C-alpha positions as CSV (number, residue, x, y, z in Angstrom):
1,M,37.5,6.1,-30.8
2,A,34.8,5.8,-27.9
3,S,32.5,3.7,-26.0
4,E,30.1,4.3,-22.5
5,E,33.0,2.7,-21.1
6,L,36.7,3.5,-23.4
7,N,38.4,5.1,-24.6
8,A,40.4,4.0,-27.5
9,T,43.3,5.7,-29.5
10,L,45.9,4.7,-32.1
11,L,48.9,6.4,-32.2
12,A,52.2,6.5,-34.5
13,W,55.5,8.0,-34.2
14,P,58.5,8.6,-36.0
15,A,62.1,7.1,-34.8
16,G,63.0,8.5,-31.4
17,E,59.7,9.8,-31.5
18,G,56.5,10.2,-28.5
19,S,54.8,10.9,-25.4
20,P,56.2,13.2,-23.0
21,E,56.9,11.9,-19.8
22,H,53.7,12.7,-17.7
23,V,51.5,11.1,-15.1
24,N,47.5,10.3,-15.6
25,T,46.2,10.3,-12.0
26,E,42.4,9.0,-12.7
27,R,43.0,5.8,-15.0
28,D,45.3,2.3,-15.2
29,V,45.9,2.5,-18.9
30,L,46.7,-0.2,-22.0
31,V,49.1,0.2,-24.7
32,V,49.7,-2.6,-27.5
33,V,51.9,-2.9,-29.6
34,L,50.6,-2.6,-33.8
35,A,54.3,-1.8,-35.5
36,G,57.3,-1.5,-34.8
37,S,58.7,-0.7,-31.3
38,A,58.2,1.4,-28.0
39,T,60.5,2.0,-25.1
40,V,58.1,2.8,-22.4
41,R,60.1,4.5,-19.0
42,V,57.5,3.7,-15.9
43,D,58.2,5.2,-12.7
44,D,62.3,4.0,-13.0
45,E,61.3,1.1,-15.0
46,T,61.7,0.7,-18.4
47,H,60.8,-2.1,-20.5
48,E,60.9,-2.8,-24.3
49,L,57.5,-3.8,-26.6
50,G,58.1,-4.6,-29.8
51,V,55.2,-5.8,-32.2
52,E,51.8,-7.4,-30.4
53,D,53.6,-6.7,-26.8
54,A,51.1,-5.0,-24.0
55,T,51.8,-4.0,-21.4
56,I,49.1,-2.0,-18.4
57,I,50.4,1.4,-17.2
58,G,49.6,2.0,-13.4
59,R,47.6,5.4,-12.9
60,G,49.6,7.9,-10.3
61,R,52.9,6.6,-11.8
62,R,55.1,8.7,-14.0
63,R,55.3,7.0,-17.4
64,S,57.2,8.0,-21.1
65,I,56.8,6.6,-24.3
66,T,59.0,6.3,-27.0
67,A,59.1,5.0,-30.5
68,G,62.3,2.6,-31.8
69,P,64.1,2.8,-35.2
70,D,61.7,2.3,-37.3
71,G,59.1,3.9,-35.7
72,A,55.8,3.3,-32.7
73,R,52.8,2.6,-34.1
74,Y,50.4,1.5,-30.6
75,L,46.3,0.9,-28.9
76,S,46.0,3.1,-25.4
77,V,43.3,2.0,-23.8
78,H,41.3,3.2,-21.3
79,R,38.1,4.4,-19.6
80,R,36.4,6.5,-20.8
81,R,37.3,10.1,-18.7
82,E,33.9,13.4,-18.5
83,P,34.8,16.2,-20.7
84,L,36.9,18.2,-19.9
85,Q,35.0,21.1,-18.3
86,I,35.2,24.9,-18.1
87,R,33.6,27.1,-15.5
88,P,34.0,30.4,-15.2
89,A,36.0,31.2,-12.4
90,S,35.0,32.0,-8.4
91,P,34.4,35.9,-8.3
92,V,36.6,37.5,-6.5
93,A,35.9,39.4,-2.2
94,P,36.4,42.9,-2.7
95,A,39.4,43.8,-0.5
């Protein structure tokens, strides 16, 4: 779902699966666990989240989320981003 200002995504992962490590340089992200559990790794810190637990992951931090033994369903919310734009490559100057 999205509004003019927010993006909200409901994600579901089976046990041991999840989002790979990455860095979001643009937005802080709120994560709220709705079912199951998840391990949220932010830089070198690990946070165990259960149902109704929430955390905010700051922009620019290395993060990954892994579903617990019963899987995980969680809501991820952040300020809306502009859609990706594909731009033509710059012309190559003659040698």
